[in-house]
C-alpha positions, 0 to 999 in steps of 0.5 A: 491898128486896122482891122478888116473883116472879110465876109463871103457875100454882101448879105453876110456882111450886112448881117455882121454889120447890124451888130455894130454902129456904122460910120460909113457905107459904100458899095464895096465895104462898110466902115464900122465905128469905134467900139469895145470890140474894135477900138480903132474901128474896122472895115467890113468887106466881102467877096461876091462868092468866088472873086478868084477862079481857075484859068481855063485850059486855053489861058495857060502858057501851053494852051489846049485850043482844040477839042481832042480826047487825047488832051484829057484830062488836062492836069497842069503841073501847077494850077493857075488862077485869075480874078473873075472879070466881072468882079474885078472892082470888088477884088481891088477893094478887098485887096486894098483894104487887106494890104493896109490892115494889121489884122484880117478876120476871115468871116467867110462860111466855115466850110471848105469853100468859104476858106478857099474863097478867103485864102485864094483872095489873100494868096492872089493879092500877095498878102502875107505876114498879117495877123489872121483871125477866124470868125466861126459861126455855124 
C-alpha cells in the first residue's frame, strides 16, 4: 500500500518530515521510512503554492486579444486551467507519485485555498478512485 502526503509548500513538508525517519530526500519529494504510522513507508511531496492556475482569456478557444470594455466581464461557460509553466517539474512529480498511490493524504492548509490547491492538482492530473485522507492541523 503506497501512501503519498501532499503539502502545500516545501517548508510545510519539511516540518511534517521532521516527525518521521527519512529514507531518501530529493528536490521534489521526501521518502519516509517504514514506521507504525506508515508500515510501508510513504512519500511526502508538495506544491509550490499554486501549481495549477486559471488560463488567461487569450488562451481560450475564443480568445479576447484586444482591450475593449465590451469584452468585460469575461465569463466563460467553463473555466479552464493550466499548469504554471515555472512549476511544471514539481507538478509532474506530484502527479506521478499520486498516480502510483493507493492513499493520498491532503496535508495542505486547512483553508479554502489549501483545499483548492490540492483538489485542482488531482483534477488536472486526472487522478480518481483513490482513497483521500485529510490531515487537519490548525
